[in-house]
C-alpha positions in Angstrom: -9.9 6.2 12.0 -10.2 6.6 8.2 -13.3 4.5 7.5 -15.9 7.3 7.7 -13.9 10.0 5.8 -13.2 7.6 2.9 -16.8 6.3 2.9 -17.9 9.9 2.4 -15.7 10.5 -0.7 -15.6 6.9 -2.1 -17.4 7.6 -5.4 -15.5 10.8 -6.2 -12.2 9.1 -5.2 -12.9 6.1 -7.4 -13.6 8.4 -10.4 -10.6 10.6 -9.8 -8.1 7.8 -9.4 -9.5 5.3 -11.9 -6.4 5.7 -14.2 -3.9 6.5 -11.5 -1.2 4.3 -13.0 -1.6 5.5 -16.5 1.0 8.3 -16.3 3.3 6.6 -13.9 5.6 4.2 -16.0 8.2 3.9 -13.2 5.5 2.8 -10.7 4.1 0.3 -13.2 7.6 -1.0 -13.7 8.1 -1.4 -10.0 4.8 -3.2 -9.6 5.9 -5.5 -12.5 9.2 -6.2 -10.6 7.2 -6.9 -7.4 5.0 -9.3 -9.3 7.9 -11.1 -10.9 9.6 -11.6 -7.5 6.4 -12.9 -5.9 5.8 -15.3 -8.8 9.3 -16.7 -8.5 8.5 -17.8 -4.9 5.9 -20.2 -3.5 2.4 -19.9 -5.1 -0.1 -18.2 -2.9 -2.3 -15.1 -2.4 -1.2 -11.5 -2.5 -2.8 -8.9 -0.3 -3.6 -5.4 -1.6 -3.8 -3.6 1.7 -5.9 -0.4 1.6 -7.2 -1.4 -1.9 -9.7 1.4 -2.3 -11.9 0.9 -5.3 -9.9 -2.1 -6.5 -8.3 -0.9 -9.6 -4.7 -1.7 -8.6 -5.8 -5.1 -7.2 -7.1 -5.8 -10.8 -3.7 -4.6 -12.2 -2.0 -7.1 -9.9 -4.2 -9.9 -11.2 -3.3 -8.8 -14.8 0.4 -9.2 -13.7 -0.4 -12.9 -12.9 -0.8 -12.6 -9.1 -3.6 -14.2 -7.1 -4.5 -10.8 -5.6 -7.3 -9.9 -3.2 -8.1 -6.6 -1.5 -8.8 -5.4 2.0 -9.9 -1.8 3.0 -11.3 -0.2 6.1 -14.0 1.6 4.0 -17.1 -0.5 3.3 -18.1 2.0 0.6 -14.7 1.5 -1.2 -15.1 -2.3 -0.9 -18.6 -2.0 -2.4 -17.2 -0.1 -5.4 -14.4 -2.6 -5.8 -16.8 -5.5 -5.8 -18.9 -3.8 -8.4 -16.0 -2.9 -10.6 -14.2 -6.2 -10.3 -16.7 -8.9 -9.4 -14.3 -11.7 -10.2 -11.9 -10.6 -7.4 -12.2 -11.0 -3.6 -12.5 -7.9 -1.5 -13.1 -7.7 2.2 -13.6 -4.9 4.8 -10.9 -5.0 7.4 -8.4 -3.1 9.6 -4.7 -3.1 8.7 -4.0 -3.1 12.4 -5.9 -6.4 13.0 -6.1 -8.4 9.8 -8.5 -11.4 9.7 -5.7 -13.5 8.2 -3.6 -16.4 9.4 0.0 -16.1 10.2 2.3 -16.3 7.1 -0.8 -16.7 4.9 0.1 -14.4 2.0 3.2 -14.4 -0.2 3.1 -10.7 -1.1 1.6 -7.5 0.3 1.1 -4.2 -1.6 0.4 -1.2 0.6 0.0 1.6 -1.9 -0.4 4.9 0.0 -2.5 3.1 2.5 -0.4 3.6 5.6 -0.1 7.4 5.1 -2.9 8.1 7.6 -1.5 5.9 10.3 -0.3 8.1 13.2 3.5 7.6 13.9 2.9 6.0 17.3 0.6 3.4 15.7 2.8 2.6 12.6 5.1 0.0 14.2 2.1 -2.1 15.2 0.6 -1.9 11.6 4.0 -2.9 10.1 4.2 -5.8 12.6 0.8 -7.0 11.5 1.9 -6.9 7.9 4.9 -8.9 8.9 2.8 -11.4 10.7 0.6 -12.3 7.7 3.5 -12.3 5.2 5.1 -15.7 4.6 8.9 -16.1 5.0 10.5 -15.2 1.7 7.4 -13.1 0.8 7.7 -9.5 -0.5 6.2 -6.2 0.6 5.9 -3.2 -1.7 4.9 -0.1 0.2 4.3 3.4 -1.2 4.2 6.7 0.7 5.5 10.3 0.6 9.0 11.3 1.7 9.9 14.2 4.0 11.7 17.2 2.7 13.3 18.0 6.1 16.5 16.0 6.5 16.3 16.3 10.2 12.7 15.0 10.6 11.7 11.4 10.9 8.1 12.3 9.8 6.0 15.3 8.9 2.2 15.6 9.0 0.3 17.3 6.2 -3.2 18.4 5.4 -4.6 15.6 3.2 -7.9 16.2 1.4 -9.6 13.4 3.4 -7.9 13.3 6.8 -4.5 14.0 8.4 -1.6 12.1 6.7 2.1 11.7 7.3 5.2 11.5 5.2 8.4 9.8 6.3 12.2 9.9 6.2 13.1 7.0 3.9 15.9 5.8 6.2 13.7 5.9 9.3 10.8 4.1 7.6 13.2 1.4 6.3 14.4 1.0 9.9 10.8 0.4 11.0 10.4 -2.2 8.3 13.5 -4.0 9.7 12.1 -4.0 13.2 8.9 -5.6 11.7 11.0 -8.4 10.3 11.2 -7.3 6.6 14.5 -6.3 5.1 14.8 -3.6 2.5 15.6 -4.9 -1.0 15.3 -1.7 -3.0 13.8 1.8 -2.9 12.9 4.5 -5.4 12.4 8.2 -4.8 10.4 9.9 -7.6 9.8 13.5 -8.1 6.1 14.4 -8.4 4.5 15.0 -11.8 3.8 18.6 -12.7 0.1 17.8 -12.5 0.2 16.3 -9.0 -1.6 18.4 -6.4 0.9 17.4 -3.8 4.5 18.3 -4.8 6.0 15.7 -2.5 8.6 13.1 -3.4 7.1 9.6 -3.8 8.8 6.9 -1.9 8.5 3.2 -2.8 10.1 0.6 -0.6 10.5 -3.0 -1.6 11.2 -5.4 1.3 11.5 -9.1 1.9 10.6 -11.2 4.9 13.5 -13.3 6.1 
């Protein structure tokens, strides 16, 4: 359960990551490609799952998407509503979203599944697949393992235990949830990053 830990650090987290995309041109480009793919399909809403203080949700809106945010932390949602009052933000669980089947045309999950225990992850990905409309796109960000023989590794995250994944294994879990991989990127960490882990971005499409 990540609600209470993130409630406790919400203000400090929001300040620290306010400009989290500024020095990440490759990630901005991938978000732009995600937005272009979503805009090319049916019009509809895009879910920023685990939106935190809402800055990336606002970036998606700037890219022309009808984006809204969901986060388990009520403190984070309060900060998001304060920072971006024109956008919609809701408290919710990624394991049980209060959304209709096939109700969104895109889902962004930017480092929001990293705290999900491996035994619970298939159910979370299935829930994402449930709310994503056929033809919709998912962009999911996490950290990659550095052990080629491991499907996942846990690590000591500042807030609470987190997990990094084998890219191929995670892509397989996405297939099982009904979304097929379209592309992936593996980026080396910036010298200033506290965690020197490879960053994995997976773009998938629901059939």
